[in-house]
N, C-alpha and C positions, 0 to 999 in steps of 0.2 A: 297393522295399524291399526289403534285403537280406539273404539266408539264414543262419539261425544256424548258426555254424562247428561242428563237432563237439567235445569237448570229449576232447584228449588223453590218450593214458596219462601218469600223472607231474602232471595238472595237477591231479587231486580227491585228496587224502592226509589220511589218517585217521590224526594222529598216536599216537606210542606213551601220551600224555594223553587219549586220545579226544577229540582235539578235530580238527573236519573241515576242510582248508584247500583254496584253491582259487587258484592260483597263487601261494600261498605266504601268501596273503592268511586268517583266520581267520573263516568264517562263523558269524555268531551271530543270524542271522532265526532266531526262532523254527518259523514253520510250516516254512520251507527246514529245521531240521537234523531235524523230526518227521518230513520226507516221506525225508530221508536214510537216518535210522536206520528207519525202516519199509520202507525198499525195498531195503537191505545186502544181498545175497546172496552166497553163495559159489557158484561155477562147477564143474561137473565135474572140469575139470584142474587146481582149488586158488586161481583167481584172483580175487579178489573184486572185483563190480561194485555198482552201483545200476543198479536192475531197473526202469523206468515202462513197463508195456505194452509193445512195442516194442522201445522205446528200450534200449540197454546202454550205459554208463556206464563204464568202468575207474577203479576204487579203487586205488589206490597205500597198503597196511597198511605203516607203518613196525613195529609190531609185533603185537600183537592189538587184535582189533579195540575190543575192549571194555574199559574197565579198571572194577576194582570201587572206589571212591570212598571207602564209609565200610562198615559192617557195624552189625546192629541185634540184639543178644541178648535172647530172650525163654524161656521155660519150656519151647517147642520147639525153639529152635534158632537159627541165626542166618539174617539178612537181609540179602544182598548192595545194596546199591544201587550201580549200575550207572550210568558215564557219561551212557547214555542219559533217566537218571531212572528207571526200572522197579527192580523189586524183586523179587529171587528168594531163594527158599530156598537155602540150602547142604548141599550133598552133601558133603561131607566126604572121600566115594569117589574125588569127582573133582577134588580137591585134589595138586597135586605142585611140584616147586621144579625151578627149570630150574638144567641145569649151570653158568651165570651167577648162581644162586642168587635168581633171581625167582620168585614165587611167582603163580601160577597156572590158574584152575579151569577149566571147562566153565559153558555157560551156554547162555540158550536152547533147553531144552530136547536142551543139549551138542548142536547144533550150530554151536557158534563158541566162540572162546577166551576167556577175560577174563583182562588183566594185574590181578594186586593193587596198589594204590597202598602208597605205605611209609605211610601212616597205615591203611590199615585194616588192612595188612598187622600193621602191630603191635598190631592190637587183638585178633589171633589167638594171640600169646606168651604171655599165661599158659593157654592149650587145647594147650600140644607138651610132651608126653612123653618122655621119656628112657628107655628100659627095653634093657638088654645090649646098648650100643652101637647101639642104632636110635631113630627118632623117630618118634613118632606124632602123630597131632591127635585130641582129644577131645570132642566137642562133644553135650551131653544123652546122655551112657553109649552116643555112638557115638564107636567109635576108629578107625583107617583110620593105617596106616602110609603116612608121611608120602615118594612115588614121586621118584624123583629124574627129567629128563630133559628133552628138548626138544617144546616142542608141538608138535604134527602139526594144525592147524586153526584 
């Protein structure tokens, strides 16, 4: 029996839409996707890997590893629905817009960055307030100035 060849850098990709690709083909098997999401990590040098035991598979992340697909609002705030199927409370303090006008936030306890899909971002439009030339996001009485900059992580 032939030994499995290790996955090379560039073969496993997490694209800007939150889809996992292997050699350009989308991975759709639910259990495999669950394993990939559960074991996604960021190394000390900023690279992404899927780590399972002693094995470490390099992952090319095109933009942010997570995508906010939609939002849900209730009396307590906004819940983000992420591309891995998980839900998280939205912290307005963790929101910013990149120099390329793409909205981001931190997720997974601040360990990862998530890019807002167009649909999710449009759900926040009515929460944006302009005051004296500055823009703020206000959710359930919590207001934060919208920061500008590049995502780091």
